[in-house]
The first five atom37 places (N, CA, C, CB, O) and aatype in JSON, in Angstrom:
{
  "aatype": [20, 20, 20, 20, 20, 20, 20, 20, 20, 20, 20, 20, 20, 20, 20, 20, 20, 20, 20, 20, 20, 20, 20, 20, 20, 20, 20, 20, 20, 20, 20, 20, 20, 20, 20, 20, 20, 20, 20, 20, 20, 20, 20, 20, 20, 20, 20, 20, 20, 20, 20, 20, 20, 20, 20, 20, 20, 20, 20, 20, 20, 20, 20, 20, 20, 20, 20, 20, 20, 20, 20, 20, 20, 20, 20, 20, 20, 20, 20, 20, 20, 20, 20, 20, 20, 20, 20, 20, 20, 20, 20, 20, 20, 20, 20, 20, 20, 20, 20, 20],
  "atom_mask": [
    [1, 1, 1, 1, 1],
    [1, 1, 1, 1, 1],
    [1, 1, 1, 1, 1],
    [1, 1, 1, 1, 1],
    [1, 1, 1, 1, 1],
    [1, 1, 1, 1, 1],
    [1, 1, 1, 1, 1],
    [1, 1, 1, 1, 1],
    [1, 1, 1, 1, 1],
    [1, 1, 1, 1, 1],
    [1, 1, 1, 1, 1],
    [1, 1, 1, 1, 1],
    [1, 1, 1, 1, 1],
    [1, 1, 1, 1, 1],
    [1, 1, 1, 1, 1],
    [1, 1, 1, 1, 1],
    [1, 1, 1, 1, 1],
    [1, 1, 1, 1, 1],
    [1, 1, 1, 1, 1],
    [1, 1, 1, 1, 1],
    [1, 1, 1, 1, 1],
    [1, 1, 1, 1, 1],
    [1, 1, 1, 1, 1],
    [1, 1, 1, 1, 1],
    [1, 1, 1, 1, 1],
    [1, 1, 1, 1, 1],
    [1, 1, 1, 1, 1],
    [1, 1, 1, 1, 1],
    [1, 1, 1, 1, 1],
    [1, 1, 1, 1, 1],
    [1, 1, 1, 1, 1],
    [1, 1, 1, 1, 1],
    [1, 1, 1, 1, 1],
    [1, 1, 1, 1, 1],
    [1, 1, 1, 1, 1],
    [1, 1, 1, 1, 1],
    [1, 1, 1, 1, 1],
    [1, 1, 1, 1, 1],
    [1, 1, 1, 1, 1],
    [1, 1, 1, 1, 1],
    [1, 1, 1, 1, 1],
    [1, 1, 1, 1, 1],
    [1, 1, 1, 1, 1],
    [1, 1, 1, 1, 1],
    [1, 1, 1, 1, 1],
    [1, 1, 1, 1, 1],
    [1, 1, 1, 1, 1],
    [1, 1, 1, 1, 1],
    [1, 1, 1, 1, 1],
    [1, 1, 1, 1, 1],
    [1, 1, 1, 1, 1],
    [1, 1, 1, 1, 1],
    [1, 1, 1, 1, 1],
    [1, 1, 1, 1, 1],
    [1, 1, 1, 1, 1],
    [1, 1, 1, 1, 1],
    [1, 1, 1, 1, 1],
    [1, 1, 1, 1, 1],
    [1, 1, 1, 1, 1],
    [1, 1, 1, 1, 1],
    [1, 1, 1, 1, 1],
    [1, 1, 1, 1, 1],
    [1, 1, 1, 1, 1],
    [1, 1, 1, 1, 1],
    [1, 1, 1, 1, 1],
    [1, 1, 1, 1, 1],
    [1, 1, 1, 1, 1],
    [1, 1, 1, 1, 1],
    [1, 1, 1, 1, 1],
    [1, 1, 1, 1, 1],
    [1, 1, 1, 1, 1],
    [1, 1, 1, 1, 1],
    [1, 1, 1, 1, 1],
    [1, 1, 1, 1, 1],
    [1, 1, 1, 1, 1],
    [1, 1, 1, 1, 1],
    [1, 1, 1, 1, 1],
    [1, 1, 1, 1, 1],
    [1, 1, 1, 1, 1],
    [1, 1, 1, 1, 1],
    [1, 1, 1, 1, 1],
    [1, 1, 1, 1, 1],
    [1, 1, 1, 1, 1],
    [1, 1, 1, 1, 1],
    [1, 1, 1, 1, 1],
    [1, 1, 1, 1, 1],
    [1, 1, 1, 1, 1],
    [1, 1, 1, 1, 1],
    [1, 1, 1, 1, 1],
    [1, 1, 1, 1, 1],
    [1, 1, 1, 1, 1],
    [1, 1, 1, 1, 1],
    [1, 1, 1, 1, 1],
    [1, 1, 1, 1, 1],
    [1, 1, 1, 1, 1],
    [1, 1, 1, 1, 1],
    [1, 1, 1, 1, 1],
    [1, 1, 1, 1, 1],
    [1, 1, 1, 1, 1],
    [1, 1, 1, 1, 1]
  ],
  "atom_positions": [
    [[-33.35, 25.01, 9.35], [-32.65, 24.27, 8.6], [-31.05, 24.41, 8.3], [-33.31, 24.35, 7.59], [-30.31, 23.45, 8.12]],
    [[-30.71, 25.56, 8.29], [-29.37, 25.87, 8.06], [-28.57, 25.39, 9.33], [-29.21, 27.41, 7.76], [-27.46, 24.85, 9.3]],
    [[-29.39, 25.7, 10.57], [-28.71, 24.96, 11.9], [-28.39, 23.99, 11.91], [-29.23, 24.83, 12.89], [-27.28, 23.67, 12.31]],
    [[-29.45, 23.02, 11.41], [-29.16, 21.48, 11.13], [-28.15, 21.17, 10.47], [-30.08, 20.83, 10.48], [-27.5, 20.25, 10.96]],
    [[-27.64, 21.76, 9.18], [-26.56, 21.41, 8.31], [-25.28, 21.86, 8.99], [-26.72, 22.04, 6.91], [-24.27, 21.15, 8.92]],
    [[-25.3, 23.09, 9.68], [-24.14, 23.27, 10.6], [-23.8, 22.42, 11.55], [-24.21, 24.29, 11.22], [-22.61, 22.18, 11.71]],
    [[-24.67, 21.85, 12.27], [-24.44, 20.72, 13.29], [-23.92, 19.6, 12.64], [-25.7, 20.29, 14.02], [-22.92, 19.04, 13.09]],
    [[-24.59, 19.16, 11.47], [-24.04, 17.9, 10.82], [-22.71, 18.11, 10.3], [-24.9, 17.41, 9.68], [-21.93, 17.17, 10.13]],
    [[-22.4, 19.45, 10.02], [-21.06, 19.7, 9.25], [-20.04, 19.48, 10.49], [-20.94, 21.39, 8.47], [-18.99, 18.86, 10.34]],
    [[-20.42, 20.01, 11.64], [-19.76, 19.99, 12.95], [-19.32, 18.59, 13.37], [-20.69, 20.57, 14.01], [-18.17, 18.22, 13.59]],
    [[-20.39, 17.9, 13.43], [-20.16, 16.38, 13.88], [-19.45, 15.74, 12.91], [-21.44, 15.55, 14.11], [-18.73, 14.81, 13.28]],
    [[-19.49, 16.06, 11.69], [-18.49, 15.4, 10.55], [-17.14, 15.83, 10.81], [-18.84, 15.84, 9.0], [-16.28, 14.95, 10.78]],
    [[-16.73, 17.15, 11.1], [-15.47, 17.68, 11.34], [-14.95, 16.99, 12.54], [-15.5, 19.17, 11.5], [-13.74, 16.79, 12.58]],
    [[-15.72, 16.57, 13.57], [-15.17, 16.2, 14.76], [-14.81, 14.63, 14.47], [-16.2, 16.5, 16.0], [-13.8, 14.12, 14.95]],
    [[-15.72, 13.93, 13.65], [-15.27, 12.73, 13.37], [-14.0, 12.58, 12.6], [-16.21, 12.12, 12.78], [-13.14, 11.76, 12.92]],
    [[-13.89, 13.36, 11.6], [-12.63, 13.5, 10.66], [-11.31, 13.78, 11.83], [-12.87, 15.0, 9.41], [-10.34, 13.03, 11.78]],
    [[-11.36, 14.63, 12.6], [-10.34, 15.11, 13.42], [-9.84, 13.93, 14.31], [-10.83, 16.3, 14.24], [-8.67, 13.58, 14.46]],
    [[-11.26, 13.27, 15.01], [-10.97, 12.04, 15.85], [-10.17, 10.98, 15.01], [-12.37, 11.38, 16.39], [-9.24, 10.34, 15.51]],
    [[-10.61, 10.81, 13.64], [-10.08, 9.74, 12.76], [-8.71, 9.95, 12.42], [-10.84, 9.61, 11.52], [-7.88, 9.04, 12.43]],
    [[-8.42, 11.29, 12.08], [-7.12, 11.74, 11.92], [-5.94, 11.46, 13.12], [-7.3, 13.18, 11.7], [-4.86, 10.89, 12.94]],
    [[-6.35, 11.9, 14.13], [-5.67, 11.9, 15.36], [-5.57, 10.39, 15.7], [-6.42, 12.77, 16.46], [-4.46, 10.14, 16.16]],
    [[-6.32, 9.39, 15.63], [-6.18, 8.16, 15.75], [-5.44, 7.4, 14.98], [-7.11, 7.75, 15.76], [-4.75, 6.5, 15.45]],
    [[-5.51, 7.68, 13.66], [-4.72, 6.9, 12.73], [-3.28, 7.38, 12.81], [-5.29, 7.02, 11.27], [-2.38, 6.62, 12.47]],
    [[-2.98, 8.76, 13.31], [-1.6, 9.06, 13.45], [-1.13, 8.46, 14.79], [-1.36, 10.59, 13.36], [0.07, 8.23, 14.89]],
    [[-1.81, 8.21, 15.68], [-1.37, 7.56, 17.06], [-1.12, 6.19, 16.82], [-2.44, 7.66, 18.24], [-0.21, 5.59, 17.39]],
    [[-1.95, 5.64, 15.93], [-1.96, 4.16, 15.84], [-0.85, 3.66, 14.72], [-3.5, 3.66, 15.44], [-0.34, 2.54, 14.76]],
    [[-0.55, 4.6, 13.76], [0.53, 4.31, 12.77], [-0.44, 3.69, 11.57], [1.82, 3.17, 13.42], [0.23, 3.22, 10.65]],
    [[-1.8, 3.59, 11.4], [-2.29, 3.22, 10.44], [-2.2, 4.23, 9.18], [-3.45, 2.88, 10.85], [-1.78, 5.38, 9.33]],
    [[-2.64, 3.69, 7.86], [-2.71, 4.71, 6.76], [-3.37, 5.81, 6.89], [-3.18, 4.27, 5.73], [-4.49, 5.91, 7.38]],
    [[-2.6, 6.84, 6.38], [-3.43, 8.17, 6.43], [-3.39, 8.69, 5.02], [-2.82, 9.32, 7.5], [-2.34, 9.01, 4.46]],
    [[-4.38, 8.75, 4.57], [-4.59, 9.28, 3.17], [-6.09, 9.75, 2.93], [-4.22, 8.14, 2.1], [-6.98, 9.27, 3.62]],
    [[-6.37, 10.67, 1.97], [-7.72, 11.38, 1.98], [-8.68, 10.18, 2.02], [-8.0, 12.42, 0.63], [-9.57, 10.26, 2.86]],
    [[-8.63, 9.11, 1.26], [-9.59, 8.17, 0.97], [-9.61, 7.26, 2.15], [-9.32, 7.46, -0.32], [-10.73, 6.82, 2.42]],
    [[-8.67, 6.9, 2.88], [-8.59, 6.2, 4.04], [-9.28, 6.94, 5.33], [-7.15, 5.93, 4.24], [-10.01, 6.41, 6.17]],
    [[-8.89, 8.17, 5.29], [-9.66, 8.85, 6.45], [-11.08, 9.23, 6.24], [-9.0, 10.09, 6.82], [-11.87, 9.31, 7.18]],
    [[-11.42, 9.47, 4.96], [-12.83, 9.58, 4.38], [-13.69, 8.31, 5.02], [-12.77, 9.5, 2.6], [-14.66, 8.42, 5.77]],
    [[-13.19, 7.24, 4.6], [-13.62, 5.99, 4.77], [-13.75, 5.65, 6.27], [-12.72, 5.1, 4.05], [-14.71, 5.01, 6.71]],
    [[-12.81, 6.07, 6.99], [-13.02, 5.68, 8.55], [-13.8, 6.43, 9.12], [-11.91, 5.69, 9.4], [-14.46, 6.0, 10.07]],
    [[-13.93, 7.83, 8.65], [-14.81, 8.78, 9.49], [-16.17, 8.75, 8.8], [-14.21, 10.35, 9.56], [-17.09, 9.37, 9.34]],
    [[-16.39, 8.14, 7.76], [-17.88, 8.1, 7.14], [-18.15, 9.22, 6.67], [-18.99, 7.78, 8.03], [-19.23, 9.72, 7.0]],
    [[-17.31, 9.91, 5.81], [-17.5, 11.13, 5.07], [-17.13, 10.95, 3.61], [-16.7, 12.23, 5.7], [-16.29, 10.11, 3.28]],
    [[-17.72, 11.73, 2.72], [-17.19, 11.69, 1.42], [-15.76, 12.55, 1.26], [-18.32, 12.23, 0.47], [-15.53, 13.53, 1.97]],
    [[-14.86, 12.09, 0.28], [-13.74, 12.81, 0.06], [-13.99, 14.36, -0.14], [-13.08, 12.22, -1.07], [-13.31, 15.28, 0.3]],
    [[-15.14, 14.41, -0.9], [-15.46, 15.93, -1.24], [-15.61, 16.76, 0.08], [-16.91, 16.08, -2.13], [-15.36, 17.97, 0.09]],
    [[-15.94, 16.19, 0.99], [-16.21, 17.01, 2.37], [-14.65, 17.35, 2.81], [-17.15, 15.95, 3.72], [-14.43, 18.44, 3.34]],
    [[-13.77, 16.6, 2.63], [-12.57, 16.93, 3.11], [-12.01, 17.88, 2.1], [-11.73, 15.75, 3.37], [-11.34, 18.8, 2.58]],
    [[-12.15, 17.86, 0.81], [-11.77, 18.92, -0.1], [-12.31, 20.27, 0.01], [-12.06, 18.52, -1.3], [-11.68, 21.27, -0.33]],
    [[-13.5, 20.28, 0.49], [-14.18, 21.58, 0.97], [-13.83, 22.14, 2.26], [-15.57, 21.4, 1.04], [-14.06, 23.32, 2.47]],
    [[-13.3, 21.44, 3.11], [-12.59, 21.89, 4.2], [-11.24, 21.98, 4.34], [-12.89, 21.3, 5.06], [-10.67, 21.22, 5.13]],
    [[-10.54, 22.91, 3.61], [-9.07, 22.74, 3.44], [-8.31, 22.64, 4.66], [-8.51, 23.81, 2.69], [-7.19, 22.14, 4.62]],
    [[-8.8, 23.08, 5.78], [-7.97, 22.88, 6.86], [-7.86, 21.64, 7.46], [-8.25, 23.66, 7.74], [-6.86, 21.41, 8.14]],
    [[-8.93, 20.62, 7.3], [-8.91, 19.25, 7.38], [-8.0, 18.8, 6.33], [-10.24, 18.65, 7.28], [-6.97, 18.25, 6.7]],
    [[-8.22, 18.96, 5.02], [-7.31, 18.51, 4.18], [-5.58, 18.84, 4.37], [-7.83, 19.02, 2.97], [-4.71, 17.99, 4.19]],
    [[-5.33, 20.13, 4.74], [-4.14, 20.49, 5.01], [-3.51, 19.56, 6.08], [-4.18, 21.84, 5.37], [-2.35, 19.14, 5.99]],
    [[-4.35, 19.29, 7.08], [-3.66, 18.39, 8.3], [-3.42, 17.05, 7.66], [-4.68, 18.18, 9.76], [-2.28, 16.58, 7.65]],
    [[-4.42, 16.42, 7.13], [-4.02, 15.2, 6.32], [-2.87, 15.09, 5.77], [-4.74, 14.98, 5.37], [-2.08, 14.18, 6.0]],
    [[-2.69, 16.1, 4.93], [-1.47, 16.11, 3.97], [-0.1, 16.38, 4.92], [-1.66, 17.42, 2.73], [1.0, 15.86, 4.73]],
    [[-0.4, 17.16, 5.82], [0.84, 17.48, 6.73], [1.23, 16.35, 7.36], [0.62, 18.53, 7.8], [2.43, 16.09, 7.5]],
    [[0.17, 15.49, 7.86], [0.87, 13.96, 8.43], [1.13, 13.17, 7.4], [-0.06, 13.02, 9.41], [2.0, 12.32, 7.58]],
    [[0.57, 13.21, 6.28], [1.07, 12.36, 5.31], [2.67, 12.46, 5.0], [0.27, 12.63, 4.09], [3.44, 11.51, 5.02]],
    [[3.01, 13.84, 4.71], [4.42, 14.39, 4.49], [5.38, 14.06, 5.66], [4.38, 15.98, 4.32], [6.57, 14.03, 5.37]],
    [[5.06, 13.82, 6.83], [5.98, 13.78, 8.15], [6.34, 12.38, 7.88], [5.23, 14.08, 9.78], [5.66, 11.52, 7.32]],
    [[7.77, 12.28, 8.47], [8.19, 10.86, 8.2], [7.51, 9.85, 8.94], [9.57, 10.68, 8.46], [7.01, 10.2, 10.01]],
    [[7.38, 8.61, 8.55], [6.44, 7.66, 9.12], [7.17, 7.28, 10.47], [6.13, 6.33, 8.11], [8.38, 7.43, 10.67]],
    [[6.27, 6.79, 11.36], [6.93, 6.15, 12.59], [7.41, 5.01, 12.37], [6.14, 5.98, 13.67], [7.15, 4.58, 11.25]],
    [[8.18, 4.15, 13.21], [8.58, 2.7, 12.99], [7.58, 1.97, 12.29], [8.85, 1.97, 14.26], [6.46, 1.99, 12.81]],
    [[7.73, 1.22, 11.06], [6.67, 0.37, 10.58], [5.8, 1.04, 9.93], [6.02, -0.3, 11.5], [4.8, 0.41, 9.59]],
    [[5.92, 2.5, 9.53], [5.04, 3.24, 8.73], [4.94, 2.82, 7.12], [5.48, 4.65, 8.88], [5.69, 2.03, 6.56]],
    [[4.11, 3.37, 6.66], [3.96, 3.14, 5.06], [4.15, 4.05, 4.23], [2.8, 2.76, 4.66], [3.55, 5.12, 4.33]],
    [[5.11, 3.79, 3.14], [5.39, 4.94, 2.28], [4.21, 5.1, 1.2], [6.83, 4.74, 1.56], [4.17, 5.99, 0.35]],
    [[3.35, 4.19, 1.37], [2.32, 4.2, 0.38], [1.39, 5.47, 0.57], [1.49, 2.86, 0.47], [0.89, 6.18, -0.3]],
    [[1.31, 5.54, 1.89], [0.2, 6.88, 2.02], [0.97, 8.01, 1.73], [-0.55, 7.17, 3.58], [0.25, 8.89, 1.27]],
    [[2.14, 8.34, 1.82], [2.95, 9.42, 1.45], [2.74, 9.76, 0.04], [4.34, 9.13, 1.71], [2.48, 10.9, -0.32]],
    [[2.9, 8.51, -0.96], [2.73, 8.57, -2.38], [1.42, 9.04, -2.81], [2.97, 7.31, -2.97], [1.26, 9.88, -3.7]],
    [[0.34, 8.38, -2.05], [-0.87, 8.92, -2.43], [-1.17, 10.07, -1.95], [-1.79, 8.19, -2.18], [-2.28, 10.5, -2.28]],
    [[-0.43, 10.81, -1.17], [-0.76, 12.26, -0.65], [-0.17, 13.22, -1.69], [-0.1, 12.59, 0.89], [-0.59, 14.38, -1.75]],
    [[0.96, 12.71, -2.66], [1.48, 13.46, -3.69], [0.53, 13.29, -4.7], [2.83, 13.1, -4.1], [0.18, 14.27, -5.37]],
    [[0.06, 12.21, -4.9], [-0.84, 12.22, -6.11], [-2.08, 12.94, -5.74], [-1.19, 10.77, -6.62], [-2.57, 13.64, -6.63]],
    [[-2.7, 12.91, -4.57], [-3.85, 13.81, -4.27], [-3.53, 15.22, -4.33], [-4.4, 13.55, -2.95], [-4.4, 16.03, -4.64]],
    [[-2.19, 15.62, -4.03], [-1.94, 17.14, -4.12], [-1.88, 17.51, -5.44], [-0.68, 17.61, -3.47], [-2.12, 18.66, -5.8]],
    [[-1.53, 16.47, -6.29], [-1.6, 17.0, -7.82], [-3.15, 17.14, -8.27], [-0.78, 15.87, -8.92], [-3.55, 18.05, -9.0]],
    [[-3.89, 16.19, -7.78], [-5.33, 16.28, -8.23], [-6.18, 17.55, -7.69], [-6.04, 14.97, -7.75], [-6.98, 18.22, -8.35]],
    [[-5.81, 17.7, -6.34], [-6.48, 18.79, -5.43], [-6.59, 20.16, -6.16], [-5.61, 19.0, -4.06], [-5.59, 20.61, -6.71]],
    [[-7.66, 20.78, -6.18], [-7.82, 22.06, -6.67], [-7.12, 23.19, -5.98], [-9.11, 22.31, -6.69], [-6.96, 24.25, -6.58]],
    [[-6.67, 23.01, -4.67], [-6.19, 23.82, -4.01], [-4.52, 23.93, -4.13], [-6.72, 23.55, -2.81], [-3.88, 24.9, -3.72]],
    [[-3.9, 22.69, -4.8], [-2.56, 22.82, -5.3], [-1.9, 22.01, -4.11], [-2.0, 24.45, -5.55], [-2.46, 21.68, -3.07]],
    [[-0.58, 21.75, -4.49], [0.21, 20.89, -3.51], [0.12, 21.57, -2.07], [1.82, 20.74, -4.01], [0.36, 22.77, -1.94]],
    [[-0.24, 20.73, -0.97], [-0.53, 21.32, 0.25], [0.8, 21.2, 1.28], [-1.87, 20.61, 0.82], [0.75, 21.72, 2.39]],
    [[1.87, 20.54, 0.86], [2.98, 20.5, 1.71], [4.4, 20.95, 0.54], [3.04, 18.77, 2.51], [4.28, 20.8, -0.68]],
    [[5.44, 21.39, 1.07], [6.45, 21.6, 0.32], [7.13, 20.25, -0.67], [7.38, 22.16, 1.32], [7.7, 20.32, -1.76]],
    [[6.85, 19.19, 0.08], [7.46, 17.85, -0.67], [6.57, 17.47, -1.68], [7.68, 16.54, 0.27], [6.95, 16.92, -2.71]],
    [[5.21, 17.78, -1.4], [4.14, 17.39, -2.63], [4.5, 18.4, -3.81], [2.35, 17.6, -2.14], [4.58, 18.09, -5.0]],
    [[4.7, 19.76, -3.23], [5.01, 20.89, -4.41], [6.16, 20.56, -5.37], [5.42, 22.34, -3.75], [6.18, 20.9, -6.55]],
    [[7.28, 19.73, -4.63], [8.52, 19.47, -5.45], [8.2, 18.31, -6.32], [9.81, 19.17, -4.55], [8.78, 18.21, -7.4]],
    [[7.24, 17.31, -5.9], [7.01, 16.03, -6.74], [5.97, 16.55, -7.79], [6.41, 14.66, -5.81], [5.77, 15.82, -8.76]],
    [[5.35, 17.6, -7.69], [4.22, 17.93, -8.56], [4.65, 18.13, -9.98], [3.52, 19.16, -8.07], [5.51, 18.98, -10.21]],
    [[4.09, 17.36, -11.04], [4.58, 17.58, -12.22], [4.19, 18.76, -13.13], [4.37, 16.52, -12.8], [4.76, 19.06, -14.17]],
    [[3.07, 19.44, -12.54], [2.7, 20.53, -12.93], [3.65, 21.82, -12.67], [1.51, 20.62, -12.4], [3.46, 22.92, -13.2]],
    [[4.48, 21.59, -11.97], [5.75, 22.76, -11.68], [6.75, 22.67, -12.5], [6.47, 22.7, -10.33], [7.52, 23.63, -12.49]],
    [[7.04, 21.55, -13.41], [8.06, 21.25, -14.16], [8.16, 21.8, -15.46], [8.12, 20.05, -14.22], [9.13, 21.52, -16.17]]
  ]
}
């Protein structure tokens, strides 16, 4: 039974990674909610897998390509405030009200 759960988790991870890469390449919105929705996983899955969450936050914090949206960066800062692991990026840490 645990092998089945591990295989399911691995499939979800692959979907998330593919979704993040596609969103970064296409210039579509990158936020925890948008990635979770597109990859058909719960947001809690992303919060349990901090490496995936960190990858999303890193892409959110990077300067947008031409035509990118600043809204996804703002939601990343809000997410970093909410996230139990704390701000995932230096920019989010500077913007976090807990540090003031």
